[in-house]
NUVEXPA-568565 format. One record per residue (C-alpha): residue number from 0; residue in three letters; y negated, x, z. Coordinates in steps of 0.2 Angstrom, whole numbers, padded with zeros to 4 digits. Each point is the difference from the previous one (the first is absolute). Layout:
% NUVEXPA-568565
    i   aa     c2     c1     c3
  NUM  Ala      Y      X      Z
...
END
This chain:
% NUVEXPA-568565
    i   aa     c2     c1     c3
    0  Met  -0116  -0046   0092
    1  Asn   0004   0014   0011
    2  Leu   0019   0005  -0004
    3  Leu   0002   0009   0017
    4  Thr  -0006  -0015   0011
    5  Glu   0002  -0016  -0010
    6  Pro   0016  -0009  -0005
    7  Val  -0001   0002  -0018
    8  Phe   0018   0001  -0006
    9  Arg   0012  -0015   0000
   10  Ile   0018   0005   0008
   11  Gln   0015  -0011  -0002
   12  Thr   0012   0002   0016
   13  Thr   0014  -0009   0007
   14  Ala  -0013  -0010   0010
   15  Gly  -0011  -0005  -0015
   16  Val  -0014   0007  -0009
   17  Met  -0013   0011   0011
   18  Lys  -0015   0009  -0005
   19  Met  -0003   0017   0006
   20  Ser  -0012   0015  -0002
   21  Leu   0005   0016  -0009
   22  Pro   0006   0009   0016
   23  Gly   0009  -0016   0006
   24  Leu   0010  -0001  -0017
   25  Leu   0004   0019   0003
   26  Ala   0006  -0004   0018
   27  Ala   0010  -0015  -0007
   28  Leu   0009   0010  -0013
   29  Gly   0005   0011   0015
   30  Thr   0008  -0014   0008
   31  Asp   0008  -0006  -0016
   32  Met  -0008  -0018   0002
   33  Val  -0007  -0001  -0017
   34  Glu   0011  -0010  -0012
   35  Ser  -0012  -0001  -0013
   36  Leu  -0019   0001  -0005
   37  Pro  -0004  -0016  -0008
   38  Gly  -0016   0005  -0009
   39  Leu   0007   0015  -0008
   40  Gln   0005  -0001  -0018
   41  Arg   0016   0009  -0007
   42  His  -0010   0012  -0011
   43  Gln  -0010   0005   0016
   44  Glu   0014   0002   0012
   45  Asp   0004   0019  -0004
   46  Ala  -0019   0004   0000
   47  Phe  -0002  -0007   0017
   48  His   0017   0007   0008
   49  Ile  -0004   0018  -0006
   50  Phe  -0018  -0003   0007
   51  Leu   0006  -0004   0017
   52  Cys   0012   0014   0000
   53  Tyr  -0012   0013  -0005
   54  Leu  -0013  -0008   0012
   55  Ala   0013   0000   0015
   56  Gly   0006   0017  -0005
   57  Ala  -0017   0008   0001
   58  Val  -0004  -0008   0017
   59  Leu   0017   0005   0007
   60  Ala  -0001   0019  -0007
   61  Arg  -0017   0002   0008
   62  Ala   0007  -0006   0016
   63  Asp   0015   0011  -0001
   64  Ile   0011  -0016   0002
   65  Gln   0016  -0004  -0011
   66  Asp   0003  -0018   0006
   67  Pro  -0009  -0013  -0010
   68  Val   0004  -0013   0013
   69  Gln  -0017  -0001   0008
   70  Ser  -0012  -0013   0008
   71  Glu  -0014  -0008  -0007
   72  Ala  -0012   0009   0011
   73  Phe   0008   0017  -0007
   74  Trp  -0003  -0004  -0017
   75  Arg  -0017  -0006   0001
   76  Asp  -0006   0015   0009
   77  Gly   0010   0011  -0012
   78  Leu  -0008  -0008  -0015
   79  Arg  -0018   0002   0008
   80  Gln   0004   0019   0003
   81  Leu   0006   0001  -0018
   82  Ala  -0016  -0006  -0006
   83  Gly  -0009   0011   0012
   84  Arg  -0016  -0012   0002
   85  Asp  -0009  -0008   0014
   86  Asp   0001  -0017  -0010
   87  Asp   0014  -0010  -0008
   88  Cys  -0009   0000  -0017
   89  Ala   0015   0009  -0009
   90  Trp   0011  -0015   0005
   91  Met  -0012  -0014  -0005
   92  Leu   0001  -0010  -0016
   93  Val  -0019  -0002  -0002
   94  Val  -0013   0012   0006
   95  Glu  -0017  -0004  -0005
   96  Asp  -0007   0018   0001
   97  Val   0007   0008  -0017
   98  Met  -0003   0018   0008
   99  Gln   0014  -0004   0012
  100  Pro   0019  -0001  -0004
  101  Ala   0009  -0017   0000
  102  Phe   0019  -0003  -0001
  103  Met   0006   0009  -0017
  104  Gln  -0018   0002  -0005
  105  Ala  -0009   0016  -0001
  106  Pro  -0019   0001   0005
  107  Met  -0014   0006  -0011
  108  Ile  -0007   0017   0002
  109  Asn  -0017  -0006  -0008
  110  Lys  -0006  -0018   0002
  111  Ala  -0006   0001  -0018
  112  Asp   0019   0000  -0005
  113  Trp   0002  -0018   0005
  114  Thr  -0010  -0006  -0015
  115  Ala   0016   0006  -0010
  116  Phe   0010  -0014   0008
  117  Lys   0003  -0016  -0010
  118  Pro   0009  -0016   0004
  119  Lys   0019   0004  -0002
  120  Ala   0010  -0015   0009
  121  Asp  -0004  -0017   0008
  122  Thr   0018  -0002   0006
  123  Ser   0013   0013   0008
  124  Asp   0012  -0003  -0014
  125  Ala  -0013   0005  -0013
  126  Leu  -0003   0016   0010
  127  Asp   0018   0004   0001
  128  Val   0010   0010  -0014
  129  Leu  -0010  -0011  -0013
  130  Gln   0013   0002  -0014
  131  Thr   0014  -0009   0010
  132  Ala  -0007  -0016  -0002
  133  Lys   0006  -0003  -0018
  134  Asn   0017   0008   0002
  135  His   0004  -0010   0016
  136  Asp  -0004  -0016  -0009
  137  Val  -0014  -0003   0013
  138  Lys  -0017  -0005  -0004
  139  Ser  -0014   0012   0005
  140  Arg  -0012  -0006   0014
  141  Arg   0013  -0012   0006
  142  Val  -0003   0003   0018
  143  His  -0015  -0011   0007
  144  Glu   0004   0004   0018
  145  Asp  -0012   0013   0006
  146  Ser   0012   0009   0011
  147  Pro  -0003   0016   0008
  148  Glu   0019   0003  -0001
  149  Arg   0001  -0002  -0019
  150  Trp  -0015   0013  -0002
  151  Ala   0008   0012   0011
  152  Tyr   0017   0000  -0011
  153  Ala  -0011   0000  -0016
  154  Leu  -0009   0016   0006
  155  Ile   0015   0008   0005
  156  Ser   0009  -0005  -0016
  157  Leu  -0015   0006  -0011
  158  Gln  -0004   0016   0009
  159  Thr   0017   0007   0001
  160  Met   0011  -0006  -0015
  161  Thr  -0013  -0002  -0014
  162  Gly   0000   0010  -0017
  163  Leu  -0013   0004  -0012
  164  Met  -0010  -0017  -0006
  165  Gly  -0013   0008  -0012
  166  Arg  -0013   0012   0002
  167  Gly  -0007   0001   0018
  168  Asn   0015  -0009   0007
  169  Tyr   0012   0014   0004
  170  Gly   0017   0000   0008
  171  Ile   0008   0007   0015
  172  Ala   0007   0018   0003
  173  Arg   0019  -0006   0004
  174  Met   0003  -0003  -0019
  175  Asn   0001   0010  -0015
  176  Ser  -0017  -0003  -0010
  177  Gly  -0010  -0016   0001
  178  Thr   0013  -0007  -0012
  179  Gly   0014   0003   0012
  180  Ser   0008  -0011   0012
  181  Arg   0003   0001   0019
  182  Val   0018  -0004   0002
  183  Cys   0007  -0002   0017
  184  Val   0019   0004   0003
  185  Gly   0008  -0001   0017
  186  Leu   0016  -0002   0009
  187  Arg   0002  -0017   0009
  188  Tyr   0013  -0005   0014
  189  Asp   0003  -0018   0006
  190  Glu  -0016   0000   0010
  191  Ala  -0015  -0010   0002
  192  Leu  -0018   0005  -0003
  193  Gly  -0003   0009   0016
  194  Arg   0016   0010   0000
  195  Arg  -0003   0006  -0017
  196  Trp  -0019   0005   0004
  197  Gln   0007   0009   0017
  198  Arg   0014   0009  -0010
  199  Glu  -0012   0006  -0014
  200  Thr  -0013   0005   0011
  201  His   0012   0011   0010
  202  Lys   0005   0007  -0017
  203  Leu  -0018   0003  -0006
  204  Leu  -0003   0010   0017
  205  Asp   0015   0011  -0004
  206  Tyr  -0006   0002  -0018
  207  Arg  -0017   0005   0007
  208  Ala   0006   0019   0004
  209  Glu   0005   0002  -0018
  210  Leu  -0018  -0006  -0006
  211  Leu  -0009   0013   0012
  212  Met   0009   0015  -0009
  213  Asn  -0003   0009  -0016
  214  Pro  -0003  -0005  -0013
  215  Trp  -0008  -0015   0006
  216  Pro  -0018   0002   0005
  217  Tyr  -0002  -0013   0014
  218  Arg  -0007   0002   0016
  219  Pro   0007  -0007   0017
  220  Asp  -0017  -0005   0005
  221  Gly  -0006  -0006  -0018
  222  Leu  -0008  -0015  -0005
  223  Val   0011  -0016   0000
  224  Leu  -0011  -0014  -0002
  225  Leu  -0009   0004  -0016
  226  Trp  -0013  -0014   0001
  227  Leu  -0008   0009   0014
  228  Leu  -0009   0013  -0011
  229  Pro  -0016  -0005  -0010
  230  Trp   0003  -0001  -0018
  231  Asp  -0013   0004  -0013
  232  Leu   0011  -0007  -0014
  233  Gln   0001   0018  -0007
  234  Thr   0009   0012   0011
  235  Ala   0019   0000   0003
  236  Leu   0008   0006   0016
  237  Pro   0012   0015  -0001
  238  Leu   0018  -0002   0007
  239  Ala  -0003   0015   0011
  240  Lys  -0012  -0011   0011
  241  Leu   0013  -0014   0002
  242  Asp   0013  -0005   0013
  243  Pro   0018  -0001  -0008
  244  Phe  -0001  -0019   0005
  245  Phe  -0017  -0003  -0010
  246  Ile  -0003  -0018  -0004
  247  Glu  -0011   0000  -0015
  248  Ile  -0012  -0011  -0008
  249  Ala  -0001   0000  -0019
  250  Arg  -0015  -0010  -0003
  251  Ala  -0019  -0002   0005
  252  Val   0000  -0018   0007
  253  Arg  -0009  -0009   0014
  254  Leu   0002  -0017   0007
  255  Ile  -0015  -0010   0005
  256  Leu  -0004  -0017   0006
  257  Ser  -0008  -0012  -0013
  258  Asn  -0005  -0017   0004
  259  Gly   0012   0001   0015
  260  Arg   0015   0006  -0011
  261  Ile   0007   0017  -0003
  262  Gln  -0003   0008  -0017
  263  Ala   0005   0017  -0007
  264  Leu  -0012   0012  -0008
  265  Gly   0006   0016  -0010
  266  Ala  -0008   0014  -0009
  267  Gly   0007   0012  -0012
  268  Thr   0004   0018   0004
  269  Ala  -0001   0017  -0008
  270  Gly   0019   0003   0003
  271  Asn   0014  -0001   0012
  272  Arg  -0004   0000   0018
  273  Ile   0013   0013   0003
  274  Ala   0001   0016  -0010
  275  Ala   0018   0001  -0004
  276  Lys   0002  -0003  -0020
  277  Glu   0010   0016  -0002
  278  Gln   0013  -0006   0015
  279  Lys   0005  -0014  -0013
  280  Gly   0003  -0011   0015
  281  Ile   0010   0012   0010
  282  Val  -0009  -0001   0016
  283  Gly   0014  -0002   0013
  284  Asp   0002  -0019   0000
  285  Pro   0018  -0002   0007
  286  Trp   0002  -0017  -0009
  287  Thr  -0003   0008  -0018
  288  Pro   0014   0007  -0010
  289  Leu  -0003   0015  -0012
  290  Ile   0005   0004  -0017
  291  Asp   0003   0018  -0006
  292  Asp   0003   0001  -0019
  293  Gly   0002   0020   0001
  294  Lys  -0018   0003  -0005
  295  Glu  -0010  -0008   0014
  296  Lys   0003  -0012   0016
  297  Lys  -0010  -0016   0001
  298  Thr   0002  -0017   0009
  299  Trp   0011  -0013  -0008
  300  Thr  -0011  -0011  -0011
  301  Val   0010  -0016  -0002
  302  Met   0000  -0009  -0017
  303  Ala   0011  -0010  -0011
  304  Pro   0015  -0002   0003
  305  Phe  -0006   0001   0018
  306  Phe   0014  -0001   0012
  307  Ser   0014   0001  -0012
  308  Pro   0018   0005   0007
  309  Gln  -0002   0017  -0009
  310  Arg  -0017   0003   0009
  311  Leu   0007  -0005   0017
  312  Arg   0016   0010  -0003
  313  Asn  -0009   0015  -0003
  314  Leu  -0012  -0003   0014
  315  Leu   0015  -0001   0013
  316  Phe   0010   0015  -0007
  317  Glu  -0015   0009  -0005
  318  Lys   0005   0002  -0018
  319  Glu  -0010   0003  -0016
  320  Gly  -0015   0009   0009
  321  Phe  -0002  -0014   0014
  322  Leu  -0004   0007   0017
  323  Ala   0003  -0014   0015
  324  Ala  -0014  -0004   0011
  325  Ala   0000   0006   0018
  326  Met   0002  -0018   0007
  327  Gln   0016  -0001  -0010
  328  Arg   0008   0012   0011
  329  Pro   0012  -0008   0012
  330  Asp  -0003   0000   0019
  331  Ser   0011   0015   0008
  332  Asp   0009  -0012   0011
  333  Arg   0002  -0014  -0014
  334  Ala   0006   0009  -0015
  335  Thr   0016  -0010   0000
  336  Gln  -0007  -0017   0002
  337  Ala  -0002  -0013  -0013
  338  Cys  -0019   0000  -0006
  339  Trp  -0010  -0005  -0015
  340  Val  -0012   0010  -0011
  341  Gln  -0015  -0010  -0003
  342  Ala  -0013   0005  -0015
  343  Ala  -0016  -0009  -0005
  344  Val  -0014   0004  -0012
  345  Leu  -0015  -0008  -0008
  346  Ala   0004   0008  -0018
  347  Pro  -0014   0006  -0010
  348  Gly  -0003  -0008  -0017
  349  Gly  -0014   0010  -0006
  350  Met  -0019  -0004  -0004
  351  Gly  -0003  -0006   0018
  352  Lys   0015  -0013  -0001
  353  Thr   0017   0001   0008
  354  Asp   0018  -0005  -0006
  355  Gly   0003  -0011   0017
  356  Phe   0007   0002   0017
  357  His   0018   0006   0000
  358  Glu   0012   0004   0014
  359  Ala   0018   0003   0002
  360  Met   0012   0000   0016
  361  Ile   0017   0008  -0001
  362  Arg   0012  -0002   0014
  363  Ile   0011   0015   0005
  364  Pro   0015  -0005   0010
  365  Ala   0006   0013   0013
  366  Arg   0014   0007  -0009
  367  Ala  -0011   0005  -0015
  368  Ala  -0014   0006   0012
  369  Val   0012   0013   0006
  370  Arg   0003   0007  -0017
  371  Leu  -0017  -0003  -0006
  372  Phe  -0009   0009   0014
  373  Gly   0014   0012   0005
  374  Gly  -0002   0011  -0015
  375  Gly   0013   0010  -0008
  376  Ala   0014  -0003  -0012
  377  Ala   0001  -0019   0005
  378  Arg  -0018  -0002  -0003
  379  Glu   0001   0008  -0017
  380  Arg   0015  -0009  -0005
  381  Leu  -0009  -0017   0004
  382  Ala  -0015   0007  -0010
  383  Glu   0012   0004  -0015
  384  Leu   0008  -0018   0001
  385  Ser  -0017  -0007   0001
  386  Gly  -0005   0008  -0017
  387  Leu   0016  -0005  -0009
  388  Gly  -0003  -0018   0006
  389  Leu  -0018   0000  -0008
  390  Asn   0006   0009  -0016
  391  Asp   0014  -0013  -0002
  392  Ala  -0012  -0015   0003
  393  Ala  -0011   0007  -0014
  394  Ala   0014   0003  -0011
  395  Met   0006  -0018   0003
  396  Gln  -0017  -0007  -0004
  397  Asn  -0004   0010  -0015
  398  Lys   0016   0004  -0008
  399  Val   0010  -0016   0003
  400  Leu  -0011  -0014   0004
  401  Lys  -0014   0002  -0011
  402  Pro   0010   0003  -0017
  403  Ala   0009  -0017   0004
  404  Leu  -0016  -0008   0002
  405  Tyr  -0007   0006  -0016
  406  Ala   0016  -0006  -0008
  407  Trp  -0002  -0017   0006
  408  Leu  -0018  -0002  -0004
  409  Glu   0002   0007  -0017
  410  Ala   0014  -0013  -0003
  411  Gly   0014   0013  -0001
  412  Pro  -0005   0013  -0014
  413  Glu   0011   0013  -0006
  414  Gln  -0013   0013   0005
  415  Ile  -0013  -0003   0014
  416  Asp  -0019   0001  -0004
  417  Trp  -0007   0008   0016
  418  Asp  -0018  -0002  -0007
  419  Lys  -0003  -0018   0001
  420  Arg  -0014  -0003   0012
  421  Glu   0004  -0018   0004
  422  Val   0018   0004   0003
  423  Ser  -0004   0015   0011
  424  Ala  -0011  -0011   0011
  425  Trp   0014  -0011   0004
  426  Val   0012   0014   0003
  427  Glu  -0012   0010   0011
  428  Gln  -0003  -0016   0011
  429  Thr   0019  -0002   0002
  430  Ala   0002   0018   0004
  431  Arg  -0012  -0002   0014
  432  Ser   0009  -0014   0007
  433  Phe   0016   0010   0000
  434  Ala  -0009   0014   0009
  435  Thr  -0007  -0011   0012
  436  Val   0018  -0006   0005
  437  Trp   0007   0018   0001
  438  His  -0016   0007   0010
  439  Thr   0004  -0012   0015
  440  Ile   0018   0006   0002
  441  Tyr  -0001   0018  -0004
  442  Phe  -0003   0007   0017
  443  Asp   0013  -0012   0008
  444  Trp   0013   0008  -0012
  445  Leu  -0006   0017   0005
  446  Trp   0001  -0002   0018
  447  Asn   0017  -0009  -0002
  448  Ser   0007   0015  -0009
  449  Val  -0004   0013   0013
  450  Asp   0018  -0002   0008
  451  Gln   0009   0003  -0017
  452  Ala   0006   0018  -0003
  453  Asp   0003  -0004  -0018
  454  Thr  -0016   0000  -0010
  455  Asp   0008  -0007  -0015
  456  Ala   0006  -0015   0009
  457  Ala  -0017  -0003   0007
  458  Arg  -0008   0001  -0016
  459  Leu   0013  -0011  -0008
  460  Ser  -0004  -0014   0012
  461  Trp  -0018   0001  -0006
  462  Leu   0004   0000  -0018
  463  Gln   0011  -0016   0003
  464  Thr  -0015  -0008   0009
  465  Leu  -0012   0005  -0015
  466  Glu   0011  -0007  -0013
  467  Arg   0002  -0017   0009
  468  His  -0018  -0002   0001
  469  Ala  -0004   0007  -0017
  470  Arg   0013  -0013  -0007
  471  Gln  -0008  -0014   0010
  472  Thr  -0018   0006  -0007
  473  Leu   0008  -0001  -0018
  474  Ala   0007  -0017   0003
  475  Asp  -0017  -0007   0008
  476  Ala  -0009   0007  -0016
  477  Ile   0012  -0008  -0012
  478  Ala  -0002  -0017   0009
  479  Arg  -0019   0003   0001
  480  Phe  -0007   0009  -0015
  481  Pro  -0002  -0008  -0017
  482  Ala   0013   0001  -0013
  483  Arg   0003  -0004  -0019
  484  Thr   0010  -0016   0000
  485  Gly   0011   0005  -0015
  486  Arg   0005   0017   0007
  487  Tyr   0001  -0004   0018
  488  Tyr   0018   0003   0001
  489  Arg  -0001   0017  -0009
  490  Ser  -0014   0005   0010
  491  Arg   0009  -0003   0016
  492  Val   0016   0008  -0006
  493  Arg  -0010   0015  -0005
  494  Ala  -0010   0002   0016
  495  Asn   0015   0000   0010
  496  Asn   0009   0013  -0012
  497  Val  -0015   0011   0001
  498  Phe  -0001  -0002   0020
  499  Phe   0019   0004   0002
  500  Gly   0000   0014  -0013
  501  Cys  -0015   0009   0007
  502  Leu   0007  -0003   0017
  503  Tyr   0017   0008  -0003
  504  Lys  -0009   0015  -0010
  505  Thr  -0013   0003   0013
  506  Phe   0013  -0002   0015
  507  Pro   0017   0004  -0006
  508  Glu   0007  -0002   0018
  509  Leu  -0005  -0019  -0001
  510  Lys   0011   0000  -0016
  511  Glu   0015   0007   0010
  512  Ile  -0001  -0014   0013
  513  Ala  -0003  -0013  -0013
  514  Asp   0016   0007  -0010
  515  Ala   0010   0000   0016
  516  Gly  -0005  -0018   0003
  517  Arg   0006  -0006  -0016
  518  His   0017   0010   0001
  519  Thr   0002  -0009   0017
  520  Ile  -0002  -0017  -0007
  521  Ala   0011   0004  -0015
  522  Asp   0014   0005   0012
  523  Ala  -0002  -0015   0010
  524  Ile   0001  -0011  -0016
  525  Tyr   0013   0010  -0008
  526  Pro   0012   0007   0014
END
């Protein structure tokens, strides 16, 4: 199970499914022949992509080469030189001698430390970020195929993306504390896996110069493969010993063969493998956005409401303390091209659990990209309009729709009781459905407004869209929700009256349009 020489990874190409070694996969990405990786699960994709970028970037930097399009032999030699050993232990999934490294598995300093290792997982998915099983509606230990490919993916996912999972099971350095999350944000163009890998490896190499300057402590000849050094389960590595493209390991694990099958063993550690707690996750990872609240900077920990339109808007325009990830910067020669901003995270849930895997993809058409990435007044106007749109949506939901829903559910009272728990549950559920609708169209409206010089006109079209969806949401609720039969008519009339009363009070510009429409109809009937 030598990743450098054996065809471990399945690759979907136009010619069908092929199996390749790790160097073969890197070469195939360079020729853009990889359509997909059938064995890779969605929550593992970002971890594996970043792993391949860091790996290729480290090899190319040491060879003083910028072009990631290289042969399989080049990558094999480069990976061996990166490990700096006479053998391939660092690239083998199972190495019997625990005093030697194995792929993503640190060796022991003392053979006696091996007694601390206990059975951890009998299948690759049980070794993976364990808490994903429930949140993905997937049973743990569902994989019975003893596939080296699956174990390789699981090791990379665990060692480079995991957070704190109780005493002795610490998280990675590229997140803000053990209960943080590693969010991955980047710009995507209409490209296949290979093109993306080539482009982001190029960007990573360009970014390297920044990471080798103050205040970063990295060394150009520092350690890349952190599983090469023996680990006494106590000592943490300082950032000053590392390469900017270091590939970390968070846990002390070893794969062994038991009755002809791979099994994972693990041991608790005294702390994190990297001594970077004070960094709050800021270690120069170009896929990670930052938050600056005026008191301190830290990496963004994504929690509920996850990738809401407001969060994504703040990320795009760097508002409310958000600082964009380096991989969000457009390529210098493609700043006016259509693109997507992609964000993904396995969100923390506390106490060793997660709130599930979340992702978002925002399409940015070319005409919007010019303004978004061009800076200046055009960008600020778009940022201002985006903020107004969010405020209007919140007002439509909370000041117009919700009062009407309460009026309906409380059977048309003279005064609404806002504290009825059973009613509030129905109202909140419906408000969420309304939010889901406008969330899906918010950015489309924003980008369609870039050519409108009149901000009020652009905003008015958004208000009319919100009103239409709010009215439909109310109508659906009236048809679906329970009602008092004897007060059905009163409840319905009262709910609609509350809706339009709140609507025109909150948005007087909509009342002007409605009044103008009524005058037009009256003039047509009574000329």
